[in-house]
N, C-alpha and C positions, 0 to 999 in steps of 0.2 A: 504494500500500500504506500503511495507516494506521500511524503510529509507535506503537511499544509503549512503555508507561510503564516507568520504571525500577522495579525491584523492591527494596524494602527489607524483608528478612525481619524478622519481629517475634519477640521472645523468647517463650518458652513461656507459655501462658496469657494472651493479649492481652486487654485490656479493650475493651468495645464502644465506648468513647468515644475510642479511638485514631484518629489521622489516618493515612490510607493514601494514599501518593503515586500521582498519576496525571497524565494529560495531557489538555488540552482538544482535542476534535476537532470539525470541522464536521459537522452532522447530515447534510448532503448536499453533495457537491462534484462538479464535472464540468468536463471540458476540452472546449472547442469547437474542432474541427479543420477544416482546409480540406476541403470535400467532394470536390474534384477539383483537378487541376493547373491553375494559372492565376495571375493577378496579384491581390494583395490591394488592393482599391480604397479601402476606408475602414475605419478603426477609430475609433469615436467615444467610447471610454471609457478611463479610466485606473485603475490600481490604487487601491482605496478607494472608487470610485464605487458608489453604491447604485442598483440597477436593478430596475424592476418587471417582472413576468412578461410576456413577449410583446414587450418593447421591442427594436427593432432596434439592435444595437450596432456593426454593421459589415457589410461585404459584399465579396464577390469582384467582379472586373470583370465587368460584365454585357453590354458591347457585343458580344463574340464570340457569347454565347449568344442575344442578341436577333437577330443576323444568322442564326444557325442556325434560330431559331424562324420567322423570315419565310420562309426557304427551305423548311422542312418544311411550313409552311402552304400555300405555293404548290404543292408536290408533291402534297399532299393534294387540293387543288382540282383539279389536273390529273387525278388518279386518279378523282375523282368525275365529271368531265366524260367520261372514257373509259368509265366505267360507264354513264352515260346513253346514250352513243352505242351501246355494246354491247347495251343493253336495247332500243333502237329497232331495231337490226338483227335481234335475236332475235325481236321481235314481227313484223317484216316477213317473216322466214323462216317463222314459224309460220303466218301468214295465207296466204302463198303455197302452203305445203304443203296447207292446208285447201282452198284453191281447186282445187288439182290433184286432191285426193282426191274432190272433188265433180264433177269434169268427167265428161262422158259416157264410157262405156266405149269404149276404143280411141282416144280423143282424144289421149292422151299415151302415150309409150313407157315401158317399164319403166325404162330408163336415166334418163329425165327425172324420174320419181317418186323414184328412188334419189338423184339429185342434190339434189332438194328436201329429202329427209329428212337428207341429209348436211349441207346448208347450215344447217338448223335446229339440228342437234346442235353444229355448229361455233360458231354464234352463241351458244348456251347456254353452251358452254365458255368463250367469251370473256367472257360476263357473270360467270361464276364467278371467272375470273382477275382481272377488274376489281375485284370485291368483295374478293378476297384482298389486292390491292394497297392498297385503301383501309384495310383492317384494319392492314396493315403500317405504312402512313404515319401513321395515327392513333396507333399505338403509339410511333412515333419522335417525333411531336410531343409526346405526353404525357411521354415521357422527358425531352425538352428542357425542358418546362415544370416538371417536377419538379426538375431541376437549377437552374432559375431560382429556385424556392422555397428550395432548399437553399443558394443562394449568399448568402443573408442570415443573419447570426448573430443569433438571437433568444434572449432570456433564457428558459430553460425554467421558471424559478420566480423569486420575489422573491430577489434575490441581491446579493452584494457582489463586485466584481471583485478577485480575489486576485492575478492576474498577467496582464500583457499581454506576449506573447512577441515579437510582430512589429509593424512599422510599415507604413503604407500604401505601396504601390508595390513591396513585396517579391514576388518570384516564389516561389510555394510549390508543393510537391508535395502530392498528395492524402494526407490523414491527418495532416499536420503541425499541431501544436497552435497555436492563435492566442490563445485566452483561457482562463484558469482562473477558475471561479466557485465561490463557496461560498454556501450558503443563508443568507439574511439572518436574524439573530436566532436561528438554530437551532444549539445546541451540545450536545455530549455530552462526558462525561469517562470515559476508560478508566483503570481503576485495578486494583490487585491487593489481595486480602484473604487472610489466613491460611486454610489449609484447615480449621482448627478452627472458624472462624466461618462458612464457606461453607454448611454445612448448615443454619444458623439464619437465613441471609439469604434473603429471597424477593423476587421481582419485585413492584414496587409499593411497596417499603419507602421511606419518606421518608428522605432523607439531607441532610446539610449539606455544601456544597462551598466550600472556602476557596481563594481566589485570592490568593496572596501578592503578586503583581506589582501588583494593584489594591488590596490591603488590604481586600478585601470578603469577606463570607460570603453565599452565595446558596442558596436552597432547591433541592433536586433530588429525583429519584425513581429508584430502582434499576430499570433497564430489562431487563437480562439478566445471567446468570451463566454462565460457561463450564462445560461438563460435565467438563472435564479439569483436573487439578492439574499445575502446572509442576513437573517433577521436581526440578531443582536447588534451587529456592527453597521448595518446598512451599506455593506461593501459587496462588490461583485468580483469573483475570482476570474483571472485571465491568465493566458499562457503566451509567452513570447519565445521566439527562437533566437538563439545566439548565432549571428552570421559570421563572426570572426573566430576561427579556431585558436586555441591557446592551450599549450600543454600544462600550464600551471592551474587551470580551472579544475575544481573538484566538485563532484555532486555533493549537495548539502551546504555549500557556501551560501552565506547571506548575500543578497543583492538588493539594489534599489533601482527602480525603473522609472525613467522619465518619458512621458508621452510626447514631449516636444511640442512642436507647432503644427503637427499634422492632424489634429482633431477636426472633425466636421464643425462648421460654425453653429453656434447655438441659435435655435429658431425661437424668436419671441412669440408669446401667446397672442393669438388673434383677438381683436376687439370683441368678436362674437363669442369668444370662449371665456371672457372675464366673468368672474363670479359676482353676484350682487346686482347685475343689470337685468331689468325687467323690460319687456316690450312696451309697457305702458308709460315708462319714465320719459 
């Protein structure tokens, strides 16, 4: 859950050059978790490391899965051999039945013909069963190979390692977090503005973002504005995107946002909308 900025209510009639308190957030953050129960074999990154998309940062122990893969492959090959044998027997039964049917009348008894038909149907049923076993064992092998792929922790985007929760050799349960990653160079600022200015601020508005911890001012752009007003403070939450990358920026930093001079002009109320006017006055 993203941290909410502190709200500092402004006095009535705020100026557009006022600084509004906010907090820096990572544009995208993700936790990589253990895909299944097992031993954590390797973690090759530390907090602060920058990682390119697709880089393998660690893995679960693969030896048990490799053994399961070999066993599943052997069972699949066995099923394929059984299918070949069943197909040969089915072909032989079909040929035998055709010979019986072409025999001179009276050469074979009714029982012999019935037995030949039964053997053909039995052989075809065995072929169908063998094909079903092959589908089952192929699915089992694919599942194991999928788990092998999931056993490696790969960077989903260019990122910075924010947290390393576990060390190699740890026995983990499925779903336990291993690494927390934040998108490299992508930051946003969540802040609050008075409701009186919210109607004049529009998405795409250029803003200036002050970072007191770094002593810097960086350009930004208003990304979104909440459709709701916070009742106690009469403020509206908004999100701005930082447009200038800076390696010194950290998620969680305090920020102050200036809306500058890009606000839409305030529209004065029309005479017809003034309270206290009656048509008979």
